[in-house]
MARBA-3410 file (N, C-alpha, C, O; in Angstrom, 1 decimal):
248
83.6,159.5,-2.5,84.1,158.5,-2.2,84.1,158.2,-0.8,84.3,159.1,0.0 ~ 83.7,156.9,-0.3,83.8,156.4,1.1,85.2,156.7,1.3,86.0,156.7,0.4 ~ 85.4,157.0,2.8,86.8,156.9,3.5,86.9,155.5,4.0,85.8,155.0,4.2 ~ 87.8,155.0,4.1,88.3,153.4,4.9,88.8,154.0,5.8,89.4,153.2,6.4 ~ 88.9,155.5,6.6,89.5,155.5,7.5,88.7,156.4,8.6,87.9,157.3,8.2
88.9,156.2,10.0,88.1,156.5,11.5,89.2,157.5,11.8,90.4,157.4,12.1 ~ 88.4,158.6,11.7,89.5,159.9,12.5,89.0,160.3,14.2,87.8,160.7,14.4 ~ 90.0,160.1,15.2,89.7,160.8,16.3,90.4,162.0,16.7,91.6,162.2,16.6 ~ 89.4,162.9,17.2,90.0,164.1,17.5,90.0,164.1,18.8,89.1,163.7,19.5 ~ 91.4,164.8,19.5,91.5,165.4,20.5,91.7,166.6,21.0,92.8,167.0,20.9
91.0,167.3,21.6,91.1,168.5,21.8,91.7,168.8,23.2,91.5,168.0,24.1 ~ 92.4,169.9,23.4,93.2,170.1,25.0,92.2,170.9,25.4,91.4,171.2,24.5 ~ 91.9,171.3,26.7,91.0,172.0,27.3,91.8,173.5,27.6,91.5,174.7,27.4 ~ 92.9,173.0,28.0,94.1,174.4,28.5,94.3,175.3,27.4,94.2,176.6,27.5 ~ 94.8,174.6,26.1,95.3,175.4,25.1,94.2,175.5,24.2,94.3,176.5,23.5
93.2,174.7,24.0,92.1,174.6,22.9,92.8,174.5,21.4,92.4,175.1,20.4 ~ 94.1,173.6,21.5,94.5,173.1,20.4,93.8,171.5,20.3,93.4,171.0,21.3 ~ 93.8,171.0,19.4,93.2,169.8,18.8,94.3,168.5,18.1,95.1,168.9,17.2 ~ 94.3,167.6,18.4,94.8,166.4,17.7,94.0,165.7,17.3,92.9,165.5,17.8 ~ 94.3,165.1,16.0,93.8,164.3,15.1,94.3,163.1,15.2,95.6,163.0,15.4
93.8,162.1,15.1,94.5,160.3,15.4,93.5,159.8,14.0,92.3,159.9,14.0 ~ 94.2,159.4,12.9,93.7,158.7,11.9,93.9,156.9,12.0,95.0,156.4,12.1 ~ 92.9,156.2,11.9,92.7,154.7,11.9,92.4,154.3,11.0,91.4,154.9,10.6 ~ 92.6,153.5,10.4,92.0,152.3,9.4,90.5,151.8,10.3,90.2,151.6,11.5 ~ 89.7,151.9,9.0,88.4,151.4,9.4,88.4,149.8,10.0,87.7,149.3,10.9
89.4,149.0,9.0,88.7,147.7,9.6,90.1,147.3,11.1,89.8,146.4,11.9 ~ 91.0,148.0,11.3,91.6,148.0,12.4,90.5,148.2,13.7,90.3,147.4,14.7 ~ 89.7,149.6,13.3,88.9,150.0,14.5,88.2,149.2,15.0,88.2,149.0,16.2 ~ 87.5,148.4,14.0,86.4,147.3,13.9,87.0,146.2,15.1,86.3,145.8,16.0 ~ 88.2,145.9,14.8,89.3,144.6,15.5,89.4,145.3,17.0,89.1,144.7,18.0
89.7,146.4,16.9,90.0,146.7,18.3,88.8,147.2,19.0,88.7,147.1,20.2 ~ 88.0,147.5,18.4,86.2,147.5,19.1,86.1,146.2,19.6,86.1,146.0,20.8 ~ 85.8,145.2,18.7,85.5,143.8,19.1,86.7,143.5,19.8,86.6,142.3,19.7 ~ 87.5,143.7,20.2,88.5,143.4,21.0,88.3,143.9,22.4,88.6,143.2,23.4 ~ 87.7,145.2,22.6,87.5,145.8,24.0,86.1,145.0,24.3,86.2,144.7,25.5
84.9,144.5,23.7,83.6,144.1,23.6,84.0,143.0,24.4,83.3,142.9,25.5 ~ 85.0,141.9,24.2,85.5,140.9,24.2,86.0,140.9,25.7,85.6,140.1,26.5 ~ 86.8,141.7,25.9,87.6,141.8,27.2,86.5,142.2,28.3,86.7,141.9,29.5 ~ 85.5,142.8,28.1,84.4,143.3,28.7,83.6,142.0,29.3,83.6,141.5,30.4 ~ 82.9,141.5,28.0,82.4,140.4,28.4,83.0,139.4,29.2,82.3,138.8,30.1
84.5,139.0,28.8,84.8,138.3,29.7,85.3,138.7,31.2,85.7,137.9,32.0 ~ 85.3,140.0,31.4,85.3,140.1,32.5,83.9,140.5,33.7,83.9,140.6,34.9 ~ 83.0,140.6,32.6,81.7,140.1,33.4,81.2,138.8,33.8,80.3,138.5,34.7 ~ 81.9,137.9,33.0,81.5,136.7,32.7,82.2,136.1,34.0,81.6,135.3,34.7 ~ 83.6,136.5,34.1,84.4,136.1,35.6,83.7,136.6,36.8,83.8,135.8,37.7
83.2,137.6,36.9,82.9,138.2,37.9,81.7,137.2,38.3,81.6,136.4,39.2 ~ 80.8,137.4,37.3,79.7,136.1,37.4,79.9,135.2,37.8,79.2,134.9,38.8 ~ 81.1,134.4,37.4,81.1,133.0,37.7,82.0,133.1,38.9,81.6,132.9,40.0 ~ 83.0,133.4,38.7,84.5,133.5,40.2,84.1,134.1,41.4,84.4,133.4,42.3 ~ 83.5,135.3,41.8,82.6,135.7,42.5,81.7,134.4,43.5,81.9,134.3,44.7
81.0,133.7,42.9,80.3,132.7,43.9,80.9,131.9,44.2,80.9,131.5,45.4 ~ 81.7,131.5,43.3,82.9,130.4,43.5,83.6,130.4,44.7,83.8,129.6,45.6 ~ 84.4,132.2,44.4,85.3,132.6,45.6,84.3,132.2,47.1,84.7,131.4,47.9 ~ 83.0,132.8,47.2,82.5,132.8,48.4,82.0,131.7,49.2,81.7,131.7,50.3 ~ 82.0,130.6,48.0,81.6,128.7,48.1,83.0,128.6,48.8,83.0,128.5,50.1
84.1,128.5,48.2,85.4,128.4,48.8,85.5,129.1,50.1,86.0,128.3,50.9 ~ 85.3,130.2,50.5,85.3,130.7,51.5,84.4,129.6,52.7,84.7,129.0,53.7 ~ 83.4,129.7,52.1,82.4,129.1,53.3,83.0,127.9,53.2,83.6,127.6,54.3 ~ 83.2,126.8,52.2,83.5,125.6,52.9,85.1,125.8,53.2,85.6,124.7,53.3 ~ 85.9,126.6,53.4,87.2,126.7,54.1,86.8,126.8,55.6,87.4,126.1,56.4
85.8,127.5,55.9,85.1,127.8,57.0,84.7,126.5,58.0,85.0,126.3,59.2 ~ 84.1,125.7,57.0,83.3,124.5,57.3,84.5,123.7,57.8,84.6,123.1,58.9 ~ 85.3,123.7,57.0,86.9,122.4,56.9,87.3,122.9,58.1,87.8,122.0,58.8 ~ 87.4,124.2,58.6,88.4,124.6,60.0,87.5,124.4,61.1,88.0,124.2,62.2 ~ 85.8,124.3,60.9,85.4,124.2,62.0,84.9,122.2,62.0,84.5,121.7,63.0
85.1,121.6,61.0,84.9,120.6,61.4,86.1,119.9,61.9,86.0,118.9,62.5 ~ 87.3,120.5,61.5,88.5,120.3,62.0,88.5,120.4,63.5,88.9,119.5,64.1 ~ 88.0,121.4,64.1,88.2,121.8,65.3,87.1,121.1,66.2,87.1,121.2,67.4 ~ 86.1,120.4,65.7,85.1,119.3,65.8,86.0,118.2,66.3,86.1,117.7,67.4 ~ 86.6,117.9,65.2,87.4,116.4,65.1,88.2,116.3,66.6,88.1,115.3,67.4
89.0,117.8,66.7,89.9,118.0,67.8,89.2,117.6,69.2,89.7,117.0,70.2 ~ 88.0,118.1,68.9,87.2,118.3,70.3,86.7,116.5,70.7,86.6,116.0,71.8 ~ 86.4,116.0,69.5,85.8,114.8,69.5,87.3,113.6,69.8,87.0,112.5,70.2 ~ 88.4,113.9,69.6,89.9,113.0,69.7,89.9,113.5,71.0,89.8,112.5,71.8 ~ 89.9,114.5,71.6,89.9,114.9,73.2,89.0,113.9,73.8,89.5,113.0,74.5
87.5,114.1,73.6,86.6,113.7,74.5,86.6,111.9,74.2,86.4,111.1,75.1 ~ 86.9,111.5,73.1,87.4,110.3,73.3,88.5,109.7,74.2,88.3,108.8,75.0 ~ 89.5,110.2,74.0,90.8,110.0,74.9,89.9,110.1,76.6,90.0,109.2,77.4 ~ 89.4,111.0,76.8,88.9,111.0,78.3,88.1,110.2,78.8,88.0,109.8,79.9 ~ 87.2,109.7,77.3,86.5,108.3,77.6,87.1,107.6,77.9,86.7,107.0,78.9
88.5,107.0,77.2,89.0,105.8,76.8,89.7,105.9,78.3,89.7,104.8,78.9 ~ 90.1,106.9,78.9,91.0,107.0,80.5,89.8,106.4,81.1,89.9,105.3,81.7 ~ 88.6,106.9,81.1,88.0,106.7,82.4,87.1,105.2,82.1,86.2,104.6,82.7 ~ 87.7,104.8,80.9,86.6,103.1,80.8,87.2,101.9,81.8,86.5,101.0,82.2 ~ 88.4,102.2,82.1,88.5,101.3,83.5,88.2,101.0,84.6,88.1,99.8,85.1
88.1,102.5,85.1,87.5,102.7,85.9,86.1,102.7,86.3,85.6,102.5,87.4 ~ 85.6,102.9,85.1,83.7,102.4,84.8,83.5,101.2,85.1,82.6,100.8,85.9 ~ 84.4,100.5,84.5,84.4,99.1,84.1,84.3,98.6,85.3,83.4,97.8,85.5 ~ 85.2,98.9,86.2,85.6,98.5,87.7,84.7,98.8,88.5,84.6,98.1,89.5 ~ 84.0,99.9,88.4,82.8,100.4,89.4,81.7,99.7,89.3,81.0,99.3,90.3
81.3,99.5,87.6,80.3,98.7,87.6,80.2,97.0,88.2,79.3,96.4,88.6 ~ 81.6,96.6,87.9,81.4,95.5,88.7,81.2,95.4,90.2,80.6,94.5,90.8 ~ 81.9,96.3,90.8,81.9,96.5,92.3,80.4,96.8,93.0,79.8,96.4,94.1 ~ 80.1,97.6,91.9,78.5,98.1,92.4,77.5,97.3,92.3,76.7,97.2,93.2 ~ 77.4,96.7,90.9,76.7,95.5,90.2,75.7,96.2,89.0,74.6,95.8,88.8
76.2,97.0,88.5,75.5,97.4,87.6,75.9,97.3,86.1,76.2,98.3,85.5 ~ 75.9,96.0,85.6,76.2,95.6,84.7,75.1,95.3,83.9,75.3,95.2,82.7 ~ 73.8,95.2,84.5,72.5,95.6,83.5,72.1,96.2,82.7,71.8,97.3,83.2 ~ 71.7,96.1,81.0,71.9,97.1,80.1,70.4,98.2,80.8,69.4,97.8,81.3 ~ 70.9,99.4,80.4,69.9,100.4,81.0,69.9,101.1,82.2,69.3,102.1,82.3
70.8,100.5,83.2,70.9,101.1,84.5,71.9,102.6,83.9,72.8,102.5,83.1 ~ 71.4,103.9,84.8,72.0,104.8,84.3,72.4,105.4,85.9,73.1,106.4,86.0 ~ 71.8,104.8,87.2,71.9,105.7,88.2,73.6,106.4,88.4,73.9,107.6,88.5 ~ 74.8,105.1,88.4,75.6,105.4,88.4,76.5,106.7,87.1,77.6,107.3,87.2 ~ 76.0,106.7,86.5,76.4,107.6,85.1,75.8,108.9,85.5,76.6,109.9,85.6
74.4,108.9,85.8,74.1,109.8,86.7,74.6,110.8,87.5,74.5,112.0,87.3 ~ 75.4,110.0,88.6,75.9,110.2,89.4,77.4,110.9,89.2,77.7,112.0,89.8 ~ 78.2,110.3,88.4,79.2,110.6,87.6,78.9,112.1,87.7,79.1,112.8,88.7 ~ 78.5,112.4,86.4,77.6,113.5,85.6,77.6,114.9,86.6,78.2,115.9,86.5 ~ 76.8,114.3,87.8,76.5,115.3,88.5,77.7,115.7,89.2,78.0,116.9,89.4
78.6,114.5,89.7,79.7,115.2,89.9,80.9,116.3,89.3,81.5,117.3,89.8 ~ 81.1,115.6,88.1,81.8,116.2,86.8,81.5,118.1,86.7,82.4,118.9,86.4 ~ 80.3,118.4,87.1,79.6,119.0,87.0,79.6,120.3,88.4,79.4,121.5,88.4 ~ 79.8,119.8,89.0,79.8,120.2,90.1,81.8,120.4,90.9,81.9,120.8,92.0 ~ 82.5,120.2,90.4,83.9,120.2,90.4,84.4,121.5,91.1,85.1,121.6,92.1
83.9,122.5,90.4,84.7,123.9,90.3,83.8,124.1,91.9,84.7,124.6,92.6 ~ 82.8,124.0,92.6,81.6,124.3,93.4,82.1,123.7,94.7,81.6,124.0,95.7 ~ 83.3,122.8,94.6,83.3,122.0,95.9,84.3,122.9,96.7,84.8,124.0,96.2 ~ 84.6,122.3,98.2,85.5,122.7,99.0,86.7,122.6,98.9,87.2,121.6,98.4 ~ 87.6,123.9,99.5,88.9,123.4,99.4,89.9,122.1,99.6,89.5,121.1,100.1
91.0,122.2,99.2,91.4,120.6,99.7,91.4,119.2,99.1,91.6,118.1,99.6 ~ 91.1,119.5,97.8,90.2,118.2,97.3,91.3,117.4,96.3,90.9,116.7,95.4 ~ 92.6,117.5,96.6,93.5,116.5,96.4,93.8,115.6,97.3,94.3,116.0,98.4 ~ 93.6,114.4,97.2,93.6,113.4,98.5,95.0,113.7,99.1,95.9,114.0,98.3 ~ 95.0,113.7,100.1,96.3,113.9,101.1,96.2,113.2,102.5,97.1,112.9,103.3
95.1,113.2,102.8,94.8,112.9,104.4,94.8,111.6,104.4,94.3,111.2,103.3 ~ 95.1,110.6,105.1,94.9,108.8,105.3,93.5,109.0,106.5,93.3,109.5,107.6 ~ 92.5,108.2,105.5,91.3,108.0,105.7,91.5,107.2,107.2,90.5,107.3,108.0 ~ 92.2,106.7,107.5,92.3,105.6,108.6,93.5,105.1,108.9,94.2,104.7,107.9 ~ 94.0,105.1,110.5,95.8,104.9,110.5,95.4,103.6,110.7,94.3,103.1,111.1
96.2,103.2,110.5,96.6,101.3,111.1,97.6,100.7,110.3,98.5,101.3,109.7 ~ 97.5,99.4,110.5,98.8,98.5,109.7,98.3,97.9,107.9,97.2,97.5,107.7 ~ 99.2,98.0,107.2,98.7,98.0,105.9,99.3,96.6,105.6,100.5,96.3,105.4 ~ 97.9,95.6,105.6,98.0,94.4,105.4,97.9,94.2,103.8,98.4,93.1,103.5 ~ 97.6,94.6,103.0,97.8,94.2,101.6,97.8,95.3,100.9,96.9,96.2,100.8
99.0,95.2,100.2,99.4,96.8,99.0,98.8,96.4,97.6,98.2,95.5,97.2 ~ 99.3,97.7,97.2,98.8,97.7,95.8,99.1,96.9,94.9,100.3,96.6,94.8 ~ 98.1,96.0,93.8,98.9,95.7,93.0,98.0,95.7,91.9,96.8,95.5,92.1 ~ 98.6,96.0,90.1,98.2,96.1,89.0,97.9,94.8,88.2,97.9,93.8,88.9 ~ 97.7,94.8,87.2,97.6,93.6,86.2,96.7,92.3,86.6,95.6,92.5,87.2
97.1,91.1,86.3,96.1,90.1,86.5,95.5,89.9,88.0,94.3,89.7,88.3 ~ 96.6,90.0,88.8,96.2,89.8,90.4,95.9,91.3,90.6,96.9,91.9,91.0 ~ 94.8,92.0,90.3,94.6,93.4,90.5,94.1,93.6,92.1,93.3,92.7,92.5 ~ 94.4,94.5,92.7,94.2,95.1,94.0,94.8,96.7,93.9,95.8,97.2,94.4 ~ 93.7,97.2,93.2,93.9,98.8,93.3,93.5,99.8,94.0,93.0,100.8,93.8
94.0,98.9,95.5,94.2,99.7,96.5,95.3,99.3,97.6,96.2,98.6,97.2 ~ 95.2,99.6,98.5,95.6,99.0,100.4,94.7,98.5,100.8,93.6,98.5,100.1 ~ 94.8,97.9,102.1,93.4,97.3,103.1,94.6,97.6,104.4,95.8,97.2,104.4 ~ 94.2,98.2,105.1,94.7,99.1,106.3,93.6,98.4,107.4,92.4,98.5,107.4 ~ 94.3,97.8,108.4,93.5,96.8,109.6,93.1,97.5,110.2,93.5,98.7,110.0
92.3,97.4,110.9,91.6,98.7,112.2,90.7,97.6,113.4,90.9,96.3,113.3 ~ 90.0,98.2,114.3,88.6,97.6,114.9,87.6,98.0,114.1,87.7,99.0,113.3 ~ 86.6,97.1,114.3,85.2,97.6,113.7,84.7,98.9,114.5,84.8,99.1,115.7 ~ 84.4,99.6,113.6,83.7,101.0,114.7,85.0,102.2,114.6,84.8,103.2,115.2 ~ 86.2,102.1,113.9,86.8,103.2,113.8,86.5,104.3,112.8,85.6,104.1,112.0
87.1,105.2,112.9,86.4,106.1,112.4,86.7,106.2,111.0,87.9,106.0,110.9 ~ 86.2,106.4,109.6,86.7,106.6,108.4,86.3,108.2,108.1,85.4,108.9,108.6 ~ 87.5,108.7,107.3,87.4,110.0,107.1,87.8,110.4,105.9,88.8,109.8,105.5 ~ 87.3,111.3,105.1,87.2,111.7,103.8,88.7,112.2,103.5,89.2,113.2,104.0 ~ 89.5,111.5,102.7,90.5,111.8,102.5,91.2,113.6,102.1,92.1,114.3,102.5
89.8,113.8,101.1,90.1,115.6,100.7,88.3,115.4,100.1,87.8,114.3,99.7 ~ 87.8,116.7,100.3,86.9,117.5,100.2,86.4,116.8,98.6,87.2,116.3,97.8 ~ 85.1,116.8,98.3,84.7,116.7,97.3,82.8,116.3,97.1,82.1,117.1,97.8 ~ 82.3,115.5,96.4,81.1,114.9,96.4,80.9,113.5,96.4,81.6,112.9,95.5 ~ 80.2,112.7,97.1,79.8,111.8,97.1,78.9,111.3,96.4,77.7,111.5,96.6
79.4,110.3,95.3,78.9,109.7,94.2,78.0,108.7,94.3,76.9,108.9,93.7 ~ 78.4,107.4,95.1,77.9,106.2,95.7,78.3,106.1,97.1,79.4,106.5,97.6 ~ 77.3,105.6,97.7,77.1,105.2,99.0,75.9,103.9,99.6,75.0,103.9,100.3 ~ 76.5,102.9,99.0,76.0,102.0,99.3,76.6,100.4,99.2,77.8,100.2,99.3 ~ 75.5,99.1,99.1,76.3,97.9,99.1,76.8,97.2,98.2,75.9,96.8,97.4
77.9,96.9,97.9,78.2,96.2,96.9,78.8,94.5,97.3,79.3,94.5,98.4 ~ 78.7,93.4,96.7,78.8,92.3,96.5,80.5,92.3,97.5,80.6,92.0,98.7 ~ 81.4,92.7,96.8,82.6,92.6,96.5,83.1,93.4,98.1,83.4,92.8,99.2 ~ 83.0,94.5,98.0,83.4,95.7,98.8,82.5,96.1,100.1,82.6,97.1,100.8 ~ 81.7,95.0,100.1,80.6,95.7,101.1,79.9,97.0,101.2,79.4,97.6,100.3
80.0,97.5,102.5,79.5,99.1,102.4,80.1,100.1,102.2,80.8,100.5,103.2 ~ 80.2,100.8,100.8,81.2,101.2,100.2,80.7,102.5,99.8,79.6,102.8,99.4 ~ 81.9,103.5,100.1,81.7,105.0,99.5,82.8,105.6,98.3,84.0,105.6,98.1 ~ 81.9,105.9,97.7,82.6,106.5,96.4,82.7,107.8,96.3,81.7,108.3,95.7 ~ 83.7,108.7,96.5,83.8,110.7,96.3,84.4,110.9,94.9,85.5,110.5,94.4
83.7,111.6,94.6,84.4,112.3,93.6,85.3,113.7,93.8,84.6,114.5,94.4 ~ 86.1,113.9,93.5,87.1,115.4,93.8,87.3,116.0,92.5,86.9,115.6,91.4 ~ 88.1,117.3,92.8,88.3,118.1,91.7,89.8,117.5,91.2,90.5,116.8,92.0 ~ 90.1,117.8,89.9,91.2,117.7,88.8,91.2,116.0,88.6,92.2,115.3,88.7 ~ 89.8,115.4,88.4,90.1,114.0,88.1,90.2,113.1,89.2,90.4,111.9,89.0
90.2,113.5,90.2,90.3,112.1,91.2,89.0,111.5,92.2,88.1,112.1,92.8 ~ 89.4,110.5,92.1,88.3,110.1,93.0,88.5,108.6,93.8,88.9,107.6,93.2 ~ 88.3,108.7,95.1,88.5,107.7,96.1,87.3,106.8,96.2,86.1,107.2,95.9 ~ 87.7,105.7,96.7,86.6,104.4,97.4,87.3,104.2,98.3,88.6,104.1,98.2 ~ 86.3,103.9,99.4,86.0,103.2,100.7,85.9,101.9,100.7,84.6,101.8,100.7
86.3,100.9,100.7,85.3,99.7,101.4,85.0,98.6,102.6,85.9,98.4,103.3 ~ 84.1,98.2,102.8,84.1,97.0,103.7,83.6,97.7,105.1,83.8,97.1,106.2 ~ 83.2,98.8,104.9,82.8,99.7,106.1,81.6,98.8,106.8,80.9,98.0,106.2 ~ 81.6,99.0,107.8,80.5,98.6,108.8,79.4,99.5,108.7,78.3,99.0,108.8 ~ 79.4,101.1,108.6,78.2,101.9,108.8,78.4,102.6,108.0,79.4,103.3,108.2
77.5,102.9,106.7,78.2,104.7,106.3,77.1,105.7,107.1,76.0,105.7,107.5 ~ 78.1,106.4,106.9,77.5,107.8,107.4,77.4,109.4,106.3,77.6,110.6,106.5 ~ 77.1,108.6,105.4,77.2,109.5,103.8,76.1,109.2,103.4,75.6,108.2,103.8 ~ 75.2,110.3,102.2,74.3,109.7,101.4,75.0,110.3,99.9,75.9,111.1,99.8 ~ 74.3,109.8,98.9,74.7,109.7,97.4,74.5,111.5,97.3,73.4,111.8,97.7
75.5,112.6,96.6,74.8,113.6,96.1,75.1,114.7,97.9,74.7,115.8,98.4 ~ 75.9,114.0,98.2,76.3,115.0,99.7,77.7,115.1,99.7,78.5,114.2,99.7 ~ 78.1,116.9,99.9,79.1,117.1,99.6,79.7,117.0,101.0,79.0,117.2,102.0 ~ 81.2,116.7,101.0,82.0,116.5,102.0,83.5,117.4,102.4,84.3,117.9,101.6 ~ 83.7,117.4,103.4,85.0,117.9,103.3,85.9,117.5,103.9,85.4,117.0,104.9
87.5,117.2,103.8,88.8,116.8,104.1,88.4,116.7,105.3,88.0,117.7,106.0 ~ 88.4,115.4,105.7,88.5,114.5,107.2,87.1,114.9,107.6,87.0,115.0,108.8 ~ 86.1,115.0,106.9,84.8,114.6,107.6,84.7,112.9,107.8,85.3,112.0,107.2 ~ 83.8,112.7,108.8,83.6,111.2,109.1,82.4,110.6,108.0,81.2,110.9,108.0 ~ 83.1,109.8,107.1,82.1,109.2,105.9,81.7,107.7,106.1,81.1,107.1,105.3
82.0,107.2,107.1,82.1,105.9,107.4,82.6,105.2,108.8,83.3,105.8,109.7 ~ 82.2,103.9,108.9,82.8,103.5,110.3,83.5,101.8,109.9,82.8,100.8,109.6 ~ 84.8,101.8,110.1,85.5,100.7,110.1,84.5,99.5,110.1,83.5,99.4,110.8 ~ 85.0,98.3,108.8,84.0,97.2,109.5,84.4,96.3,108.8,85.5,96.6,108.2 ~ 83.7,95.2,108.5,84.3,93.5,107.8,83.1,93.2,106.8,82.6,92.1,106.5
82.9,94.2,106.3,81.1,93.6,104.7,81.7,93.6,104.0,82.7,94.2,104.0 ~ 81.2,92.7,102.8,81.8,92.4,101.6,82.6,90.7,101.8,82.4,89.9,102.7 ~ 83.4,90.7,100.9,84.7,89.8,100.7,85.6,90.1,101.7,86.4,91.0,101.3 ~ 85.7,89.8,102.8,86.8,90.2,103.3,87.1,89.3,104.8,86.3,88.7,105.3 ~ 88.3,89.4,105.2,89.0,88.3,106.2,89.2,88.8,107.5,89.8,88.2,108.3
88.5,90.2,107.7,88.7,90.3,109.0,88.9,92.0,108.6,89.3,92.5,107.6 ~ 88.3,92.9,109.9,88.1,93.9,110.0,89.1,94.9,109.5,90.3,95.0,110.0 ~ 88.7,95.6,108.5,90.0,97.0,107.8,89.4,97.5,106.5,88.5,96.9,105.9 ~ 90.0,98.6,106.0,89.2,99.5,105.4,90.4,99.0,104.1,91.6,98.6,104.2 ~ 89.4,99.2,102.6,89.8,98.9,101.4,90.1,100.3,101.0,89.0,100.9,100.9
91.2,101.0,100.7,91.3,102.3,99.8,91.8,102.4,98.5,92.7,101.6,98.1 ~ 91.3,103.3,97.7,91.7,103.1,96.6,92.0,104.7,96.2,91.4,105.4,97.0 ~ 92.6,105.3,95.4,92.9,106.4,94.6,92.9,106.4,93.3,93.9,105.8,92.7 ~ 91.9,107.1,92.5,91.7,107.1,90.6,92.3,108.3,90.1,91.8,109.3,90.6 ~ 92.9,108.4,89.4,93.2,109.9,88.6,93.0,109.3,87.3,93.6,108.4,86.8
91.9,110.0,86.9,91.7,110.4,85.1,91.6,108.9,84.7,91.9,108.6,83.6 ~ 91.2,107.9,85.7,91.0,106.8,85.1,92.0,105.8,85.4,91.8,104.7,85.1 ~ 93.1,106.2,86.1,94.2,105.3,86.3,94.0,105.2,87.8,93.6,106.1,88.5 ~ 94.4,104.2,88.4,94.4,103.3,89.4,95.6,104.1,90.1,96.6,104.3,89.3 ~ 95.8,104.7,91.4,97.0,105.0,91.9,97.5,104.4,93.2,96.6,104.3,94.1
98.5,104.1,93.4,99.2,103.4,94.9,99.2,104.2,96.0,100.2,104.7,96.4 ~ 97.8,104.6,96.9,97.9,105.3,98.0,99.4,105.2,99.0,99.4,105.9,100.0 ~ 99.8,104.8,98.8,101.3,104.7,99.6,102.0,105.7,98.5,103.1,106.3,98.9 ~ 101.7,106.0,97.3,102.7,106.9,96.7,102.0,108.6,96.9,102.7,109.7,96.6 ~ 100.8,108.6,97.2,100.2,109.8,97.3,99.7,110.0,98.6,99.9,111.2,98.8
99.3,109.4,99.8,99.1,109.7,101.2,100.4,110.1,102.0,101.0,109.0,102.2 ~ 100.9,110.9,102.4,102.0,111.4,103.2,102.2,110.0,104.3,103.1,109.1,104.3 ~ 100.9,110.1,105.0,101.3,109.1,106.3,101.1,107.7,105.7,101.4,106.8,106.5 ~ 100.9,107.4,104.9,101.0,105.7,104.0,102.5,105.4,103.2,103.0,104.3,102.9 ~ 102.9,106.9,102.9,104.4,106.8,102.1,105.6,105.9,103.4,106.5,105.1,103.0
105.5,106.1,104.7,106.7,105.7,105.5,106.5,104.5,106.0,107.3,104.0,106.7 ~ 105.0,103.9,105.7,104.8,102.5,106.0,105.3,101.7,105.1,105.2,101.9,103.9 ~ 105.9,100.3,105.8,106.2,99.4,104.6,105.2,98.5,104.0,105.6,97.8,103.1
END
């Protein structure tokens, strides 16, 4: 007669004893099927979930990379927006409104790339010329992004700080003009000069002779028009240059 039970014999190594466990055959088949199903589920889960986990990790890394790039982009846009006012203003002065003219942009890029290689004393602090301030700084619709210092034609104009000359030439409004880029995002502008003593891409130290005071461009008499810009914003030179702070 065929038995409907399954026997499992367990033999102890140390004592040499054996133990027999009887199990109904049908229950054994169910238990066997259960373990096979569990094994299949485990293998299937490994095959399906592991690649998905790797994809999730890759996606997460990509998202973090995109977030970092987005942060950098926002900072870049912020910097560009800060410089837009100055760039627009300088293009109007220099006459670079025609499409495709990249000379000024190239000069500014060159200046930005060499900021760390400039001489010391790069923050504007020296009065480029001594004299009476005939017109003060004004913002808004009646913009006057600097101060006018009266003098005699031929008076020496000196660099307010060390930097790199990014423009030296003629402009319709400010006549013979010099623009110097300094470290820490400072830019100084010197207008209405009679003669220019520096060339573009030339390095200058604080106090170097860069021009001679004149009456060129739209001018009502010999004077220097002097501007200070920081991160795209015009500053009142009387709040920056110690010698001009004491003048009314």
